[in-house]
VOSE-99470 format. One record per atom (N, C-alpha, C, O): atom name; residue number from 0; x, y negated, z negated. Coordinates in pm, whole numbers, plus 50000, padded with zeros to 5 digits. Each point is the difference from the previous one (the first is absolute). Layout:
N
CA,NUM,X,Y,Z
...
END
This chain:
128
N,0,54246,50180,47616
CA,0,49879,50076,50024
C,0,50002,50053,50143
O,0,50024,49924,50094
N,1,49951,50205,49922
CA,1,50001,50064,50131
C,1,49856,50035,50037
O,1,49927,50061,49921
N,2,50035,49900,50200
CA,2,49866,50033,50047
C,2,49997,50140,50056
O,2,50092,50042,50070
N,3,49801,50031,49900
CA,3,49982,50134,50055
C,3,49925,49984,50133
O,3,49881,49967,50000
N,4,50187,50057,50110
CA,4,49937,49985,50131
C,4,49949,50133,50056
O,4,49957,50006,50115
N,5,50048,50097,49806
CA,5,49952,50129,50049
C,5,49847,50004,50008
O,5,49943,50077,50077
N,6,49992,49842,49844
CA,6,49854,49992,50002
C,6,49959,49876,50079
O,6,50053,49892,49974
N,7,49854,50121,50120
CA,7,49955,49881,50071
C,7,49927,49906,49905
O,7,49931,50044,49908
N,8,50085,49826,50115
CA,8,49936,49900,49915
C,8,49848,50006,50016
O,8,49926,49983,49903
N,9,50030,50040,50218
CA,9,49857,50008,50029
C,9,49977,50126,50082
O,9,50069,50024,50098
N,10,49835,50054,49862
CA,10,49970,50119,50077
C,10,49899,49964,50109
O,10,49908,49922,49978
N,11,50112,50135,50137
CA,11,49908,49976,50111
C,11,49866,50064,49968
O,11,49995,50107,49940
N,12,49896,49828,50101
CA,12,49869,50062,49976
C,12,49989,50131,50078
O,12,50053,50014,50110
N,13,49877,50079,49832
CA,13,49981,50129,50064
C,13,49910,49984,50123
O,13,49908,49918,50001
N,14,50120,50160,50100
CA,14,49917,49999,50119
C,14,49865,50064,49966
O,14,49992,50096,49923
N,15,49904,49850,50135
CA,15,49866,50053,49979
C,15,49984,50131,50079
O,15,50067,50020,50101
N,16,49846,50068,49852
CA,16,49973,50123,50074
C,16,49943,49969,50139
O,16,49945,49892,50023
N,17,50069,50202,50068
CA,17,49956,49981,50138
C,17,49852,49964,50012
O,17,49962,49917,50082
N,18,49953,50147,49835
CA,18,49856,49971,50011
C,18,49969,49855,49960
O,18,49910,49938,50057
N,19,50164,50009,49846
CA,19,49982,49861,49959
C,19,50046,49908,50113
O,19,49932,49902,50032
N,20,50181,50130,50029
CA,20,50051,49918,50110
C,20,49904,50003,50120
O,20,49983,49899,50068
N,21,49956,50216,49956
CA,21,49901,50012,50107
C,21,49882,49906,49973
O,21,49957,49927,50088
N,22,49992,50076,49788
CA,22,49889,49911,49964
C,22,50041,49854,50011
O,22,49926,49918,50054
N,23,50192,50050,49894
CA,23,50044,49860,50005
C,23,50008,49953,50145
O,23,49954,49890,50032
N,24,50103,50190,50054
CA,24,50014,49964,50140
C,24,49863,49981,50067
O,24,49978,49902,50071
N,25,49933,50191,49905
CA,25,49866,49991,50060
C,25,49923,49878,49948
O,25,49937,49928,50078
N,26,50069,50048,49792
CA,26,49928,49888,49942
C,26,50059,49866,50045
O,26,49926,49906,50029
N,27,50206,50086,49977
CA,27,50062,49877,50048
C,27,49971,49977,50147
O,27,49997,49886,50046
N,28,49983,50222,50029
CA,28,49967,49989,50142
C,28,49866,49934,50026
O,28,49975,49953,50111
N,29,49940,50043,49789
CA,29,49870,49934,50014
C,29,50009,49849,49979
O,29,49905,49928,50030
N,30,50207,50024,49919
CA,30,50011,49862,49955
C,30,50020,49891,50107
O,30,49959,49887,49976
N,31,50101,50141,50142
CA,31,50031,49890,50091
C,31,49885,49904,50033
O,31,50022,49879,49996
N,32,49856,50168,50035
CA,32,49895,49901,50028
C,32,49971,49909,49881
O,32,49969,49881,50016
N,33,50041,50175,49865
CA,33,49978,49921,49880
C,33,50113,49900,49979
O,33,49976,49887,49957
N,34,50145,50153,50074
CA,34,50115,49909,49988
C,34,49987,49882,50095
O,34,50031,49887,49963
N,35,49924,50138,50158
CA,35,49979,49893,50098
C,35,49893,49904,49948
O,35,50016,49879,50010
N,36,49875,50176,49937
CA,36,49892,49916,49948
C,36,50047,49918,49881
O,36,49966,49882,49988
N,37,50112,50177,49924
CA,37,50055,49927,49885
C,37,50092,49888,50047
O,37,50000,49891,49943
N,38,50078,50135,50159
CA,38,50091,49899,50054
C,38,49922,49881,50054
O,38,50042,49886,49982
N,39,49846,50140,50083
CA,39,49917,49891,50052
C,39,49948,49912,49887
O,39,49988,49879,50016
N,40,49980,50181,49871
CA,40,49951,49923,49885
C,40,50113,49913,49946
O,40,49978,49882,49969
N,41,50140,50174,50020
CA,41,50116,49925,49950
C,41,50030,49882,50091
O,41,50037,49892,49953
N,42,49948,50127,50177
CA,42,50032,49895,50097
C,42,49889,49897,50017
O,42,50021,49895,50061
N,43,49861,50133,49885
CA,43,49889,49906,50011
C,43,50036,49869,49929
O,43,50049,50001,49887
N,44,49928,49889,50180
CA,44,50042,49871,49947
C,44,49885,49911,49956
O,44,50022,49893,49944
N,45,49856,50151,50079
CA,45,49886,49918,49961
C,45,49883,50092,49967
O,45,50001,50118,50036
N,46,49898,49829,49895
CA,46,49883,50083,49969
C,46,49934,50057,50126
O,46,49948,50112,49998
N,47,50055,49813,50110
CA,47,49937,50052,50122
C,47,50080,50115,50061
O,47,49941,50088,50063
N,48,50190,49913,49920
CA,48,50079,50111,50054
C,48,50002,50120,49904
O,48,50031,50112,50043
N,49,49937,49867,49831
CA,49,49993,50111,49905
C,49,49877,50086,50028
O,49,50006,50122,49984
N,50,49886,49817,50056
CA,50,49875,50074,50020
C,50,50016,50113,50102
O,50,49968,50114,49967
N,51,50080,49860,50156
CA,51,50016,50112,50093
C,51,50104,50102,49953
O,51,49988,50119,50028
N,52,50114,49834,49901
CA,52,50102,50092,49949
C,52,49939,50095,49897
O,52,50029,50119,50002
N,53,49888,49828,49908
CA,53,49934,50085,49901
C,53,49904,50098,50067
O,53,49993,50116,49962
N,54,49934,49836,50138
CA,54,49908,50089,50072
C,54,50077,50111,50070
O,54,49955,50115,50004
N,55,50162,49851,50051
CA,55,50083,50102,50063
C,55,50051,50102,49900
O,55,50006,50119,50029
N,56,50029,49834,49852
CA,56,50046,50095,49899
C,56,49887,50089,49951
O,56,50021,50118,49972
N,57,49861,49827,50018
CA,57,49885,50084,49960
C,57,49983,50114,50101
O,57,49979,50114,49961
N,58,50029,49854,50167
CA,58,49987,50104,50103
C,58,50115,50102,49989
O,58,49977,50121,50005
N,59,50145,49830,49978
CA,59,50115,50090,49991
C,59,49992,50087,49876
O,59,50023,50121,50008
N,60,49944,49820,49878
CA,60,49993,50076,49875
C,60,49889,50104,50005
O,60,50017,50112,49951
N,61,49870,49852,50109
CA,61,49889,50095,50011
C,61,50041,50120,50086
O,61,49964,50113,49970
N,62,50110,49861,50136
CA,62,50050,50107,50085
C,62,50098,50089,49924
O,62,49994,50123,50011
N,63,50096,49817,49913
CA,63,50098,50077,49922
C,63,49928,50083,49893
O,63,50037,50114,49975
N,64,49861,49830,49963
CA,64,49923,50074,49899
C,64,49940,50126,50064
O,64,50008,50108,49942
N,65,49933,49877,50176
CA,65,49942,50118,50069
C,65,50108,50105,50028
O,65,49977,50120,49981
N,66,50140,49836,50065
CA,66,50109,50093,50027
C,66,50046,50069,49871
O,66,50026,50121,50000
N,67,49985,49803,49891
CA,67,50040,50059,49872
C,67,49899,50104,49953
O,67,50038,50105,49950
N,68,49835,49865,50067
CA,68,49897,50093,49956
C,68,50010,50133,50075
O,68,49968,50105,49944
N,69,50075,49892,50182
CA,69,50014,50122,50080
C,69,50131,50074,49975
O,69,50012,50119,50030
N,70,50086,49811,49915
CA,70,50133,50060,49985
C,70,50000,50108,49893
O,70,49951,49981,49889
N,71,50107,50135,50146
CA,71,50015,50113,49907
C,71,50141,49993,49943
O,71,50098,50015,50073
N,72,49914,49962,49799
CA,72,50132,49986,49938
C,72,50071,50135,49991
O,72,49937,50106,49996
N,73,50197,49887,50002
CA,73,50081,50121,49992
C,73,50059,50023,49861
O,73,50054,50107,49972
N,74,49934,49792,49940
CA,74,50064,50009,49868
C,74,49910,49944,49892
O,74,49902,49931,50028
N,75,50132,50100,49850
CA,75,49924,49943,49887
C,75,50025,49849,49993
O,75,49911,49924,49961
N,76,50209,50032,50076
CA,76,50027,49856,50005
C,76,49907,49932,50100
O,76,49941,49896,49970
N,77,50046,50163,50149
CA,77,49909,49944,50101
C,77,49856,50001,49953
O,77,49926,49904,50024
N,78,50035,50203,49909
CA,78,49863,50010,49948
C,78,49975,49894,49893
O,78,49887,49953,49983
N,79,50218,50008,49945
CA,79,49987,49896,49897
C,79,49995,49861,50062
O,79,49919,49918,49959
N,80,50166,50054,50138
CA,80,50009,49864,50051
C,80,49891,49967,50102
O,80,49960,49884,50013
N,81,49991,50216,50058
CA,81,49897,49977,50102
C,81,49878,49927,49944
O,81,49961,49898,50057
N,82,49976,50149,49834
CA,82,49883,49926,49949
C,82,50037,49862,49946
O,82,49917,49908,50002
N,83,50207,50076,49949
CA,83,50043,49868,49953
C,83,50013,49904,50117
O,83,49964,49883,49988
N,84,50089,50165,50125
CA,84,50010,49917,50119
C,84,49861,49960,50050
O,84,49974,49884,50033
N,85,49937,50214,49972
CA,85,49863,49971,50044
C,85,49936,49897,49909
O,85,49940,49904,50047
N,86,50071,50116,49822
CA,86,49940,49906,49904
C,86,50059,49860,50015
O,86,49927,49901,49995
N,87,50205,50090,50024
CA,87,50064,49870,50018
C,87,49953,49931,50126
O,87,49978,49879,50000
N,88,50007,50198,50108
CA,88,49952,49941,50126
C,88,49853,49958,49990
O,88,49962,49894,50050
N,89,49956,50188,49886
CA,89,49859,49965,49980
C,89,49990,49870,49920
O,89,49921,49912,50032
N,90,50160,50079,49864
CA,90,50000,49880,49917
C,90,50046,49877,50080
O,90,49945,49891,49984
N,91,50155,50127,50102
CA,91,50048,49890,50082
C,91,49894,49955,50100
O,91,49979,49881,50019
N,92,49954,50215,50044
CA,92,49892,49966,50094
C,92,49890,49925,49927
O,92,49947,49900,50050
N,93,50018,50149,49832
CA,93,49895,49934,49921
C,93,50042,49857,49965
O,93,49918,49908,50006
N,94,50209,50074,49957
CA,94,50049,49865,49967
C,94,50003,49911,50123
O,94,49962,49883,49992
N,95,50081,50170,50121
CA,95,50000,49921,50125
C,95,49859,49954,50034
O,95,49979,49883,50032
N,96,49926,50208,49959
CA,96,49860,49964,50031
C,96,49947,49897,49899
O,96,49931,49905,50038
N,97,50101,50115,49835
CA,97,49954,49906,49897
C,97,50059,49862,50023
O,97,49931,49899,49982
N,98,50196,50093,50056
CA,98,50062,49871,50029
C,98,49933,49934,50121
O,98,49969,49881,49997
N,99,50009,50197,50108
CA,99,49935,49946,50120
C,99,49858,49951,49970
O,99,49953,49904,50061
N,100,49980,50163,49847
CA,100,49863,49962,49962
C,100,49996,49891,49894
O,100,49892,49959,49959
N,101,50226,49994,49996
CA,101,50006,49894,49900
C,101,49968,50046,49859
O,101,49967,49918,49914
N,102,50041,50212,50059
CA,102,49965,50054,49869
C,102,50119,50001,49903
O,102,49981,50004,49879
N,103,50142,49992,50175
CA,103,50119,49992,49916
C,103,50094,49894,50056
O,103,49994,49967,50119
N,104,50092,49980,49794
CA,104,50096,49899,50045
C,104,50129,50067,50045
O,104,50015,50122,49990
N,105,50078,49799,50060
CA,105,50125,50052,50055
C,105,50083,50075,49895
O,105,50056,50105,50030
N,106,49952,49842,49848
CA,106,50081,50065,49896
C,106,49943,50137,49964
O,106,50076,50095,49981
N,107,49794,49916,50009
CA,107,49939,50130,49972
C,107,50030,50096,50114
O,107,50029,50117,49977
N,108,49965,49833,50145
CA,108,50033,50082,50116
C,108,50144,50051,49992
O,108,50026,50118,50026
N,109,50067,49794,49937
CA,109,50141,50040,49987
C,109,50019,50108,49895
O,109,50079,50092,50019
N,110,49849,49898,49870
CA,110,50009,50101,49894
C,110,49956,50137,50050
O,110,50058,50102,49963
N,111,49839,49901,50120
CA,111,49952,50126,50055
C,111,50106,50060,50092
O,111,50021,50122,50000
N,112,50045,49796,50076
CA,112,50104,50046,50093
C,112,50118,50059,49924
O,112,50062,50096,50046
N,113,49970,49848,49838
CA,113,50112,50049,49920
C,113,49981,50146,49960
O,113,50097,50074,49990
N,114,49779,49966,49986
CA,114,49976,50139,49959
C,114,50034,50096,50114
O,114,50059,50106,49976
N,115,49904,49858,50147
CA,115,50034,50085,50113
C,115,50151,50006,50018
O,115,50055,50105,50035
N,116,50014,49784,49941
CA,116,50145,49999,50014
C,116,50066,50100,49906
O,116,50101,50061,50037
N,117,49846,49957,49842
CA,117,50057,50097,49906
C,117,49988,50142,50054
O,117,50095,50078,49990
N,118,49791,49955,50068
CA,118,49982,50134,50058
C,118,50096,50018,50118
O,118,50058,50107,50017
N,119,49958,49788,50064
CA,119,50091,50007,50114
C,119,50144,50023,49952
O,119,50075,50075,50062
N,120,49961,49862,49829
CA,120,50135,50023,49943
C,120,50016,50145,49957
O,120,50105,50060,50022
N,121,49790,49998,49918
CA,121,50005,50140,49958
C,121,50011,50094,50119
O,121,50060,50107,49990
N,122,49881,49854,50123
CA,122,50009,50080,50122
C,122,50145,50010,50047
O,122,50040,50102,50057
N,123,50036,49795,49920
CA,123,50141,49996,50044
C,123,50096,50065,49901
O,123,50120,50009,50028
N,124,49831,50037,49859
CA,124,50086,50049,49893
C,124,50077,50128,50034
O,124,50120,50007,49972
N,125,49816,50096,50087
CA,125,50077,50122,50025
C,125,50117,49975,50095
O,125,49985,49932,50102
N,126,50128,50123,49865
CA,126,50119,49988,50084
C,126,49999,50116,50099
O,126,50016,50116,49962
N,127,49964,49852,50163
CA,127,49993,50106,50103
C,127,50114,49987,50098
O,127,50011,50080,50094
END
C-alpha cells in the first residue's frame, strides 16, 4: 500500500478576515484586568481571602462591561460576540455578588463561571 502524500493530512485553518482580527485584538485587549482578578481568586486559599478577590473581580468585570458597551465592532463576528461577552460578565458579577451575599453555594458559583469560559473560548477561535 502506497500513501498519497500530495494531499496534506490536516488542512490549516483559514485566516480570519482583517476586521475579525481587529475585533478579536481589541476585545482581548480589555481582558488583562479581569485575568488578574481571576488569578487572585484561583490563588485564594481560604474563605477570607476569596472575599476580597471576588470583590476585586466584580470591580474589574464592571469596568470591562463598560468598555465593551462603548466598543464599536468592526465585523459581524465582533457584533455577535460582544453581547455574549457582556452577558457572560454580567452573569459572573451577579454570581459573585450572590456568593458573597450567601445566596448561592460554591458549586452553583462554579457553574456560572463555566458559562463565561465558553464565551472566552469562542473569543479565541478566529485564527489571526
